C-alpha positions as CSV (number, residue, x, y, z in Angstrom):
1,M,-35.5,-50.4,18.0
2,N,-32.7,-48.3,19.6
3,V,-34.0,-44.8,20.4
4,Q,-31.5,-42.1,21.1
5,P,-32.3,-39.8,24.1
6,S,-33.1,-36.3,23.2
7,A,-31.2,-33.2,24.3
8,G,-32.5,-32.0,27.6
9,S,-33.3,-35.5,28.9
10,A,-31.4,-37.0,31.8
11,S,-28.5,-39.4,31.7
12,P,-28.5,-42.5,33.8
13,T,-26.7,-40.5,36.5
14,G,-29.4,-37.9,36.5
15,A,-27.4,-35.2,34.8
16,R,-29.0,-33.3,31.9
17,L,-27.9,-34.4,28.4
18,R,-26.9,-31.6,26.0
19,S,-25.7,-31.6,22.5
20,G,-22.2,-30.7,21.7
21,G,-23.5,-27.5,20.2
22,E,-25.2,-26.6,23.5
23,I,-22.1,-27.4,25.4
24,L,-20.0,-25.2,23.1
25,V,-22.4,-22.2,23.5
26,A,-22.5,-22.6,27.2
27,A,-18.7,-22.7,27.4
28,L,-18.4,-19.5,25.3
29,R,-20.9,-17.7,27.5
30,S,-19.1,-18.9,30.7
31,N,-16.0,-17.2,29.4
32,G,-17.6,-13.9,28.8
33,V,-18.5,-14.2,25.1
34,D,-21.6,-12.2,24.2
35,R,-21.3,-12.3,20.4
36,M,-19.7,-14.3,17.7
37,F,-19.2,-13.6,14.0
38,G,-19.4,-15.9,11.1
39,V,-21.1,-17.5,8.1
40,P,-23.3,-20.5,8.9
41,G,-22.5,-24.0,7.5
42,E,-24.1,-27.4,7.6
43,S,-21.2,-28.9,9.6
44,A,-22.1,-26.8,12.7
45,L,-25.9,-26.9,12.6
46,P,-26.2,-27.9,16.3
47,V,-24.3,-24.7,17.3
48,F,-26.8,-22.5,15.4
49,D,-29.7,-24.5,16.9
50,A,-28.3,-23.7,20.4
51,L,-27.9,-20.1,19.5
52,A,-31.6,-19.9,18.5
53,D,-32.6,-20.4,22.2
54,A,-33.9,-17.2,23.8
55,D,-31.6,-17.7,26.8
56,A,-28.5,-18.6,24.7
57,G,-26.7,-15.4,25.8
58,V,-24.5,-15.3,22.8
59,R,-25.6,-13.2,19.8
60,F,-24.6,-14.5,16.3
61,I,-23.7,-11.7,13.8
62,V,-24.4,-13.1,10.3
63,C,-21.6,-12.0,7.9
64,R,-21.4,-12.1,4.1
65,H,-17.9,-13.5,3.9
66,E,-15.7,-15.5,6.2
67,A,-12.7,-13.2,5.7
68,T,-14.6,-10.2,6.9
69,A,-16.2,-12.3,9.7
70,S,-12.7,-13.2,11.0
71,H,-11.6,-9.6,10.8
72,M,-14.7,-8.5,12.8
73,A,-13.8,-11.0,15.5
74,E,-10.2,-9.9,15.5
75,A,-11.2,-6.3,15.8
76,D,-13.5,-7.2,18.7
77,G,-10.6,-8.9,20.4
78,K,-8.6,-5.7,20.0
79,L,-11.4,-3.7,21.6
80,T,-12.0,-6.1,24.6
81,G,-8.7,-7.7,25.3
82,R,-10.4,-11.1,25.3
83,P,-10.8,-13.5,22.3
84,G,-13.1,-12.4,19.6
85,V,-14.9,-15.5,18.3
86,C,-15.5,-16.4,14.7
87,I,-17.3,-19.6,13.5
88,V,-17.0,-20.8,9.9
89,S,-17.8,-23.9,8.0
90,R,-15.2,-26.5,6.9
91,G,-12.9,-26.3,3.9
92,P,-13.5,-23.1,1.9
93,G,-15.1,-21.3,4.9
94,A,-12.0,-22.0,7.0
95,M,-9.6,-21.0,4.2
96,H,-11.4,-17.7,3.7
97,A,-11.1,-17.0,7.4
98,M,-7.4,-17.5,7.5
99,V,-6.7,-13.8,6.7
100,G,-8.2,-12.8,10.1
101,V,-6.1,-15.5,11.8
102,H,-3.0,-14.0,10.2
103,T,-3.9,-10.5,11.3
104,A,-4.5,-11.8,14.9
105,W,-1.1,-13.5,14.8
106,Q,0.8,-10.5,13.6
107,D,-1.2,-8.0,15.7
108,S,-1.0,-10.2,18.9
109,T,-4.8,-10.2,19.2
110,P,-6.7,-12.9,21.1
111,L,-9.0,-14.8,18.7
112,L,-10.9,-18.0,18.7
113,L,-11.7,-19.6,15.4
114,L,-14.3,-22.4,15.5
115,I,-14.4,-24.6,12.4
116,G,-17.0,-27.2,11.5
117,Q,-15.4,-30.5,10.4
118,V,-16.4,-33.6,8.6
119,P,-17.8,-36.4,10.9
120,R,-15.1,-38.4,12.7
121,A,-15.8,-41.6,10.7
122,Y,-15.1,-39.7,7.4
123,R,-11.7,-38.3,8.3
124,G,-8.6,-39.3,6.3
125,R,-10.6,-40.1,3.1
126,E,-10.5,-36.6,1.7
127,A,-14.2,-36.3,2.4
128,F,-16.2,-33.3,1.1
129,Q,-14.4,-30.1,2.1
130,E,-12.1,-32.0,4.5
131,V,-9.0,-30.2,5.7
132,D,-6.4,-31.1,8.2
133,Y,-6.5,-27.8,10.3
134,T,-3.7,-28.8,12.6
135,G,-1.4,-28.8,9.6
136,V,-2.8,-25.8,7.8
137,L,-3.2,-23.4,10.7
138,G,-0.3,-24.7,12.9
139,G,2.2,-22.0,11.7
140,M,0.0,-19.0,12.4
141,T,-1.8,-19.9,15.6
142,K,-0.7,-20.4,19.2
143,W,-2.7,-23.6,19.4
144,V,-4.9,-25.6,17.0
145,A,-6.7,-28.8,17.9
146,E,-9.6,-31.1,16.9
147,V,-12.2,-32.0,19.5
148,E,-12.8,-35.7,19.7
149,S,-15.9,-35.9,21.8
150,A,-18.7,-33.8,23.2
151,E,-17.3,-34.4,26.7
152,Q,-14.1,-32.6,25.7
153,I,-15.7,-29.4,24.4
154,S,-16.0,-27.3,27.5
155,E,-12.5,-28.3,28.7
156,M,-10.9,-27.5,25.3
157,V,-12.7,-24.2,25.0
158,A,-11.3,-23.2,28.4
159,Q,-7.8,-24.3,27.2
160,A,-8.3,-22.3,24.0
161,F,-9.1,-19.1,26.0
162,A,-6.2,-19.6,28.3
163,V,-3.7,-20.1,25.4
164,A,-5.1,-17.1,23.4
165,M,-4.7,-14.7,26.3
166,Q,-1.5,-15.8,28.1
167,G,1.8,-14.1,27.4
168,R,1.7,-12.6,23.9
169,P,-2.0,-12.9,22.9
170,G,-2.8,-14.5,19.6
171,P,-5.2,-16.8,17.7
172,V,-6.3,-20.3,18.5
173,A,-8.5,-22.6,16.5
174,L,-10.7,-25.6,17.3
175,S,-11.9,-28.0,14.7
176,L,-15.3,-29.5,15.6
177,P,-16.5,-32.6,13.8
178,E,-20.1,-32.5,12.8
179,D,-21.0,-35.6,14.8
180,V,-19.2,-34.3,17.9
181,L,-21.5,-31.2,17.8
182,S,-24.6,-33.4,17.6
183,E,-23.4,-35.9,20.2
184,L,-25.2,-35.9,23.5
185,S,-23.2,-35.6,26.8
186,A,-23.8,-35.0,30.5
187,A,-20.4,-33.3,30.8
188,A,-20.2,-30.5,33.3
189,D,-19.1,-27.0,32.3
190,A,-15.5,-26.1,32.9
191,A,-14.7,-23.1,35.1
192,P,-14.2,-19.7,33.4
193,V,-10.6,-18.9,32.5
194,K,-8.7,-16.4,34.6
195,I,-5.3,-15.1,33.4
196,D,-2.6,-14.0,35.8
197,R,-0.5,-11.2,34.4
198,T,3.2,-11.0,35.0
199,A,4.5,-8.0,37.0
200,P,8.1,-6.7,37.0
201,F,10.3,-7.2,40.0
202,P,11.0,-4.1,42.1
203,A,14.8,-4.5,41.4
204,Q,14.0,-4.3,37.7
205,M,12.1,-1.1,38.1
206,Q,15.0,0.4,40.0
207,Q,17.3,-0.6,37.1
208,V,14.9,1.1,34.7
209,R,15.0,4.3,36.7
210,A,18.7,4.3,36.9
211,L,19.2,3.8,33.2
212,L,16.7,6.5,32.3
213,Q,18.3,9.0,34.7
214,Q,21.8,8.3,33.3
215,A,20.6,9.1,29.7
216,Q,21.1,12.4,27.9
217,R,18.6,11.5,25.1
218,P,16.1,9.0,26.5
219,L,13.1,7.9,24.5
220,I,10.1,5.6,25.1
221,V,8.6,3.5,22.3
222,V,5.1,2.2,23.0
223,G,3.1,-0.6,21.4
224,N,-0.5,-1.1,22.1
225,L,-0.3,-4.5,23.7
226,G,-1.5,-5.0,27.3
227,W,-2.7,-1.5,28.1
228,S,-5.7,-0.6,30.2
229,N,-7.4,2.9,30.2
230,A,-6.0,3.4,33.7
231,A,-2.5,2.5,32.7
232,S,-2.7,4.8,29.7
233,E,-3.6,7.7,32.0
234,T,-1.0,6.8,34.6
235,F,1.6,6.7,31.8
236,R,0.6,10.1,30.5
237,R,1.1,11.6,34.0
238,F,4.5,9.8,34.3
239,V,5.9,11.1,31.0
240,M,4.6,14.6,31.7
241,D,6.0,14.7,35.2
242,N,9.4,13.5,33.9
243,D,9.3,15.2,30.5
244,L,10.1,12.0,28.7
245,P,9.6,11.9,24.9
246,V,7.4,9.2,23.6
247,V,7.1,7.6,20.1
248,A,4.3,5.2,19.1
249,G,5.2,1.9,17.4
250,F,3.3,0.9,14.2
251,R,-0.4,1.6,14.6
252,S,-0.1,2.2,18.3
253,Q,-0.8,5.9,18.2
254,D,-3.6,5.8,20.7
255,V,-1.6,4.7,23.7
256,L,-0.7,8.3,24.6
257,D,-2.8,11.3,23.9
258,N,-1.2,12.9,20.8
259,D,-1.9,16.4,22.2
260,C,0.5,15.6,25.0
261,E,3.7,17.7,24.6
262,Q,5.8,14.5,25.2
263,Y,4.3,12.8,22.1
264,L,6.7,13.0,19.1
265,G,4.9,10.9,16.5
266,D,4.8,7.4,15.2
267,L,7.1,4.9,13.5
268,S,5.0,3.7,10.6
269,L,5.1,3.2,6.9
270,G,6.0,6.6,5.4
271,C,6.7,8.2,8.7
272,S,8.8,11.3,9.3
273,R,12.5,11.0,8.4
274,K,13.4,13.5,11.1
275,L,11.6,11.3,13.7
276,V,13.5,8.2,12.5
277,D,16.8,10.1,12.8
278,R,15.8,11.3,16.3
279,V,15.1,7.7,17.4
280,K,18.5,6.7,16.1
281,Q,20.1,9.5,18.2
282,A,18.6,8.3,21.4
283,D,21.0,6.9,24.0
284,C,18.4,5.0,26.1
285,V,15.3,3.5,24.5
286,L,12.6,2.0,26.7
287,V,10.2,-0.2,24.7
288,I,6.8,-1.1,26.3
289,G,4.4,-3.5,24.7
290,D,5.9,-3.5,21.2
291,R,7.7,-6.6,19.9
292,L,10.0,-4.4,17.7
293,G,8.7,-5.7,14.4
294,D,9.6,-4.9,10.8
295,V,7.6,-1.6,10.4
296,T,8.3,-0.1,13.9
297,T,12.1,-0.7,13.4
298,Q,11.9,0.6,9.8
299,H,12.9,-2.8,8.3
300,Y,15.3,-3.5,11.1
301,S,17.4,-0.5,10.4
302,L,16.5,1.6,13.5
303,F,19.1,-0.1,15.7
304,D,22.2,-2.2,15.1
305,L,21.6,-6.0,15.0
306,P,21.8,-7.9,17.2
307,A,23.0,-5.6,19.9
308,P,21.7,-2.0,19.6
309,Q,24.0,0.9,20.3
310,P,21.6,2.7,22.7
311,T,20.7,1.1,26.0
312,L,17.7,-0.9,25.2
313,I,15.1,-1.8,27.8
314,H,12.5,-4.1,26.4
315,V,9.2,-4.8,28.2
316,F,7.0,-7.5,26.7
317,P,4.7,-10.1,28.2
318,E,6.2,-13.1,26.3
319,A,9.8,-14.2,27.2
320,G,10.3,-15.7,23.8
321,E,10.0,-12.3,22.1
322,L,12.7,-10.7,24.4
323,G,16.0,-11.0,22.5
324,K,14.4,-12.6,19.5
325,V,15.6,-9.9,17.2
326,Y,17.4,-7.3,19.3
327,T,19.4,-8.2,22.4
328,P,18.3,-5.8,25.1
329,S,20.4,-4.3,27.9
330,L,17.5,-5.1,30.2
331,A,14.8,-7.6,29.3
332,I,11.6,-7.5,31.4
333,E,8.9,-10.0,30.9
334,A,5.8,-8.1,32.1
335,D,2.3,-7.0,31.3
336,A,2.4,-3.4,30.1
337,S,-0.2,-2.2,32.6
338,L,1.5,-3.8,35.5
339,F,4.8,-2.3,34.3
340,I,3.2,1.2,34.2
341,A,2.0,0.7,37.7
342,G,5.7,0.1,38.7
343,L,6.8,3.2,36.8
344,A,4.3,5.3,38.8
345,D,5.9,4.2,42.1
346,L,9.4,5.3,41.1
347,A,11.0,8.4,42.5
348,P,10.8,11.3,40.1
349,L,13.5,11.8,37.5
350,S,15.5,14.9,36.9
351,P,14.7,15.8,33.2
352,A,17.1,18.8,32.8
353,A,19.5,16.9,30.6
354,W,16.8,16.0,28.0
355,T,14.1,18.7,28.2
356,A,15.5,20.7,25.2
357,W,15.9,17.5,23.2
358,R,12.3,16.4,23.9
359,A,11.0,19.9,23.0
360,A,12.8,19.9,19.7
361,G,11.2,16.6,18.8
362,R,7.8,17.9,19.6
363,D,8.4,21.0,17.4
364,E,9.3,18.6,14.6
365,Y,6.1,16.7,15.1
366,V,3.9,19.8,15.0
367,A,5.7,21.1,11.9
368,Y,5.2,17.7,10.2
369,Q,1.5,18.2,10.5
370,Q,1.3,21.7,9.1
371,A,-0.5,22.2,5.8
372,R,1.7,22.9,2.8
373,P,1.4,26.1,0.7
374,H,0.7,24.3,-2.6
375,R,-2.2,21.9,-2.3
376,P,-4.4,20.0,-4.8
377,P,-8.2,20.8,-5.0
378,L,-8.8,17.8,-2.8
379,D,-6.1,17.6,-0.2
380,L,-6.3,14.6,2.1
381,A,-4.2,16.4,4.7
382,E,-7.0,19.0,5.0
383,I,-9.6,16.3,5.3
384,I,-7.7,14.3,8.0
385,S,-7.0,17.6,9.8
386,H,-10.7,18.4,9.8
387,L,-11.6,14.9,11.2
388,R,-8.9,15.5,13.9
389,D,-10.5,18.8,14.9
390,R,-14.2,17.8,14.5
391,L,-14.6,14.3,15.8
392,P,-15.2,13.5,19.5
393,S,-12.0,12.4,21.4
394,D,-13.5,8.9,21.9
395,T,-14.2,8.4,18.1
396,I,-13.0,5.0,16.9
397,V,-11.2,5.2,13.6
398,T,-10.6,2.1,11.6
399,N,-8.6,1.5,8.4
400,G,-7.2,-1.2,6.2
401,A,-4.1,-1.0,4.1
402,G,-3.0,1.3,1.3
403,N,-1.0,4.5,0.9
404,Y,-4.1,6.5,1.9
405,T,-3.1,5.5,5.5
406,I,0.0,7.6,5.3
407,W,-2.2,10.7,5.5
408,L,-4.2,9.3,8.4
409,H,-1.0,8.4,10.4
410,R,0.6,11.7,9.7
411,Y,-2.3,14.2,10.3
412,F,-4.7,12.6,12.7
413,R,-4.3,12.8,16.4
414,Y,-5.6,10.0,18.6
415,R,-6.5,11.1,22.1
416,Q,-7.7,8.0,23.9
417,L,-6.7,4.3,24.1
418,G,-8.7,2.0,21.9
419,T,-9.5,4.5,19.2
420,Q,-7.1,3.3,16.6
421,I,-8.3,-0.1,15.2
422,A,-6.0,-1.1,12.3
423,P,-4.1,-4.1,11.1
424,K,-0.4,-4.4,11.8
425,S,-0.5,-7.3,9.4
426,G,-1.2,-4.8,6.6
427,S,-4.4,-6.6,5.4
428,M,-6.6,-4.9,2.9
429,G,-10.3,-5.1,3.5
430,Y,-10.0,-4.7,7.2
431,G,-11.4,-1.2,7.9
432,L,-15.1,-1.9,7.1
433,P,-15.5,-5.1,9.1
434,A,-13.5,-3.6,12.0
435,A,-15.8,-0.5,12.0
436,L,-18.9,-2.8,12.3
437,A,-17.3,-4.7,15.2
438,A,-16.5,-1.4,16.9
439,K,-20.0,0.0,16.5
440,L,-21.5,-3.2,17.8
441,R,-19.2,-3.1,20.8
442,H,-19.6,0.7,21.4
443,P,-22.9,1.8,20.0
444,D,-22.8,5.1,21.7
445,R,-19.5,6.2,20.1
446,T,-18.8,7.7,16.7
447,V,-17.1,5.1,14.4
448,V,-15.3,6.2,11.2
449,C,-13.7,3.9,8.6
450,L,-11.1,5.2,6.2
451,A,-10.7,2.9,3.2
452,G,-9.1,3.1,-0.2
453,D,-11.1,2.1,-3.2
454,G,-9.3,-1.1,-3.6
455,C,-9.4,-1.7,0.2
456,F,-13.2,-1.0,0.3
457,M,-14.0,-3.3,-2.6
458,M,-12.4,-6.3,-0.7
459,A,-15.1,-6.0,2.0
460,S,-17.9,-4.0,0.4
461,Q,-20.4,-6.8,0.8
462,E,-20.5,-6.2,4.6
463,F,-22.5,-3.0,4.0
464,A,-25.4,-5.5,4.0
465,T,-24.4,-6.4,7.6
466,A,-24.3,-2.7,8.5
467,F,-27.9,-2.4,7.5
468,R,-29.0,-5.7,9.0
469,E,-27.6,-4.6,12.3
470,Q,-28.5,-0.9,11.9
471,L,-25.0,0.4,12.5
472,P,-24.6,4.1,11.6
473,I,-20.9,4.0,10.8
474,I,-19.3,6.6,8.4
475,V,-17.1,5.2,5.6
476,I,-14.8,7.6,3.8
477,I,-13.6,6.0,0.6
478,V,-10.4,7.5,-0.9
479,N,-10.9,6.8,-4.5
480,N,-7.8,7.2,-6.7
481,V,-8.8,4.4,-9.1
482,T,-5.6,2.6,-8.5
483,Y,-3.8,0.3,-6.0
484,G,-2.0,3.3,-4.8
485,S,0.7,1.7,-2.5
486,I,1.7,-0.8,-5.2
487,R,1.8,2.1,-7.8
488,M,4.1,4.0,-5.4
489,H,6.5,1.0,-5.2
490,Q,6.4,0.7,-8.9
491,E,7.4,4.3,-9.3
492,N,10.3,3.7,-6.9
493,Q,11.6,0.7,-8.7
494,F,10.3,1.0,-12.3
495,P,9.6,4.7,-12.9
496,G,7.0,5.5,-15.5
497,R,6.0,1.9,-16.0
498,P,2.7,1.3,-14.2
499,S,1.5,-2.3,-14.6
500,G,-1.5,-4.1,-13.1
501,T,-2.5,-1.3,-10.7
502,A,-5.3,0.6,-12.5
503,L,-8.8,-0.1,-11.3
504,N,-12.3,0.2,-12.7
505,N,-14.6,1.1,-9.9
506,P,-18.4,1.1,-9.4
507,D,-20.3,4.3,-8.7
508,F,-19.7,4.2,-4.9
509,V,-22.5,6.6,-4.2
510,A,-25.0,4.6,-6.1
511,L,-23.7,1.3,-4.6
512,A,-24.1,2.7,-1.1
513,Q,-27.5,4.1,-1.8
514,S,-28.7,0.8,-3.2
515,Y,-28.3,-0.5,0.4
516,G,-30.2,2.5,1.8
517,A,-27.1,4.4,2.9
518,Y,-26.6,8.1,2.9
519,A,-23.9,8.8,0.4
520,E,-22.3,11.6,-1.6
521,A,-19.1,12.3,-3.5
522,V,-16.7,15.1,-2.7
523,Q,-14.4,16.8,-5.3
524,T,-12.6,19.3,-3.1
525,H,-11.5,19.4,0.5
526,A,-13.6,22.6,1.0
527,A,-16.7,20.5,0.4
528,F,-15.9,17.9,2.9
529,P,-16.9,19.5,6.2
530,P,-20.5,20.0,5.3
531,A,-20.6,16.5,3.7
532,L,-19.4,15.1,7.0
533,E,-22.1,16.9,8.9
534,R,-24.7,15.5,6.6
535,A,-23.3,12.0,7.1
536,I,-23.4,12.4,10.9
537,A,-26.9,13.8,10.8
538,A,-28.1,10.9,8.7
539,E,-27.9,8.5,11.6
540,R,-27.6,5.5,9.3
541,P,-24.7,3.8,7.4
542,S,-23.0,6.5,5.4
543,V,-20.4,6.8,2.6
544,I,-18.4,9.9,1.6
545,E,-16.4,9.2,-1.6
546,L,-13.3,11.4,-2.1
547,H,-12.1,11.8,-5.7
548,V,-8.3,11.9,-5.3
549,D,-5.7,12.6,-8.0
550,P,-4.1,9.1,-8.8
551,R,-0.8,10.9,-9.4
552,L,-0.6,11.8,-5.7
553,L,1.3,9.0,-4.1
554,T,2.1,10.5,-0.7
555,P,1.6,13.9,1.0
556,D,5.0,14.9,-0.5
557,R,5.1,13.1,-3.8
558,L,3.1,13.8,-7.1
559,I,4.1,11.9,-10.2
């Protein structure tokens, strides 16, 4: 009888034999992974067996749906700058998780998706839940591969981490056949991955200074890719010392303290028309860490294509993105933090030519945030303004997609890097799983999720995860009983003919209370501040439901 050696026994060479699952967990731990998110499946049982060991060093967060699990991992990648890890079963599990992969792709977030796969001998026969992941995921990942043996696992995990973090970060995926994970091997662990960041050349930095100094109306646009806390603070001092106006790219409002006088607002969906006009008036635009995508450029209308009229300096860590849409006057392939270090070493600029222009832009931003004289009983502007004034400066605010985010972008002020966790991909159902990932990563910080009723219902099952993990997040549900952003577009294109956007919702308070949450509904903005205090004091998962007039499409439009 042929008896297979057990895991932990020695190979003929004396090296310890480990299952593919054990090798995988060790490779993740070696690369700094302390948690992974997912839904268990039978194709990856050796991985979960390895995670059960007391000394595994990697905590598995059990989720209730693969889509939300992948969004938790993506949010964790945003928070750490290293790949968030999600593990799912084959077929349906992997397909559900694709939404988080797409978010990681569009948001430039490092993510590692691990997928169980059918045994190697079954491939090519359309076995149960078999999918060719290299074909399905190839268009929205930086790299996707299938592991062919247990000996390859550690090496391929290292390669996955390297690809996910190099240049423009993004998602990678590894398909792991069931028998590869159960296979025994004496393979050694690969070394942890270290990434070298690209720094600008001194001559390039001198060109940047010269172009800024020649300008009459300079402007800096910042994306949130590649920043460290130290770089954010150095940048704040640089723009204050040189009185340079700064505009945030889409969902990058936390790069510069919004209370800084040099901050003029953000280029987002439904942003200030005066701000858009001001950006178009700039004669020198320095872009740092933003790829100049669809939303930031207001559907590619902000600058002329392909050669912008203003002098365009584009700083981005991936050469392939420089000149991809807009041809810059000066292209610099560089990590944002290293570029900021170079800025700090430049001789001071003389801002006399643009100080008045910058000040006018700041005045427009402040005016844009002022309350209006005629307000509904529940004014989202008042609620967001209260959150802005009440929450600690390090509060992490998450959101998904919907027209409720227009109020958040307009009236909230972000004061620290890493406090805005939101999907540039525009994915609904993102805010709740992102809030859970944020609270797990920063248990000592306040975490608030803003979600529309439609957005919340796409992820509401993860309230069970909030209780399992004992995460006292605060979820504010903006309930207007409609898919508000789609209704807004309908009113623009087919006025007075709503179709397919009305919703029937559960009792959100009762739903939350069924989990054991603190929950209450608010009918007026005056009732919100005490409700928020009760939610904070509850010290458990909490829901505040806001009953919003469905006719209110934006802060400035009522149908």
